[in-house]
N, C-alpha and C positions, 0 to 999 in steps of 0.2 A: 766966130767961128763954129761949127755945126760938127759933131760925129759922125764919122763917114760911115766906118764897118765896125764888126769885130770879127777875127781868124780864129776859127780852132782847126788844130790838127789833131786828127782819128783816125785808128784803124780802121775805124769804122762809119763811114761819113754816112753810109749810107742809116744808119740804126739815127745818125742827129738829125737828119736830114726828113727824116718821117716825125720827129719828135718835134721840129721847129712848124715843117707841114701841117700833122693833121693837129696837131693841141697849140701851137702860138698860132697857125694861120698866115704865117708866109706863104709865098707857093716860088718854085723855082722857076730862074728865069736866064735871062743870057749871063754868058761865064765867055772869057779870053778863052782860046785853047793854050793854056799853059802849061802842054805835056806831066801835067801828074793828075790826076783823080779829083775829083772834089766837086762841088758845086755853088754859086751863089743863090742864097736865096734874099725875096723883097719882101718886105711893107710897102706898100705902094708902090710908085716906079722907084724908089731907090733901093739898091742891094744894100743891105745892111747885117750881114751873117755869112762869111763867106767859110767856107768848108773845106779843107787839104786833107787827102787824103795819108797818110803818114806809113809806111812800109814797115816790116818786120824790123828790118836792118835801120831802121832809128837808132842812130846810136850817140846819144846825144844825153849829156851826165847824167847821172839819179838828183834829183831837184834836194838841196842842202836845208834842213832845219832851219828856218827863221829866213831863208830865200825871198827878195821879190817876188811876187806875183801876182797874176790880175786872179781875183779874189773871185766874182759874178758879172755874166752882164741881167740885168733888169729890163723887162718889158711892160709896159705903165698902160692898165686899163682905165677909162675911164668911163665907161658905158656899166647898167647893171645888172643888162640882159648877157653883156659879154665876160660877166665875169660870170656868172652862174653857168654859159656856155664851155668856157674854161674848164672849168672844177668840174662841168660832165664830162669831156673831153679826156682828162685826164683818170675817172675814174672808169671809165668805158675801156682806156688803153691799158691798164695798172700803172701809172705811174705813182711812185709813195712819193707823197711832198709832205712841208711841212709850215705849218701857219707861224707867223708873230708882229707884232702889233709896232708900230714903229713913236716911240711915247710924245708926247702933244701932238702929233700932226694929223692923231686920229685917220691912218692911214694903214691897210693895213698886206703883208708881205704874206709870197706861196712862194718857197724856194723848192726847186726838183731837182736834186743831184744824177744828172744826166752821166756821170764816171767824174772818179776822180781826180780829182782839181779843176772838176767843171759843172757846177752851180747855175742855175737861170731861173732868177726872180723874177716873178710878176707882183708889180704894186697896185693897188690903188684905194680911195680913200672908201672910210668902211660909211656904209650903206644905211 
């Protein structure tokens, strides 16, 4: 078994798409004609992130405190040059981010909050 994709529903799919393309290095690829706006963003040959446009008329109830939710999606970077390039892109595009260390694992985490409830983590071994 393997993770197939993550779906994010957002009122501004274009902004999310720009982040995943410009910062995470994904590419926009083929997407079936679902009848609602959005993008499929590819890592290699597979669509890894599905973006779906939500309308202003989205009538879901507000999330309850303590409700079950997905916290974040994480992307691993194993190449030191690729990690440095990510940091440069984040700075160039003005994305705020936070660092943390994974205890005992000698891994570094970088978190970017794209919107309330939407966090992207990049993780790497400490070089």
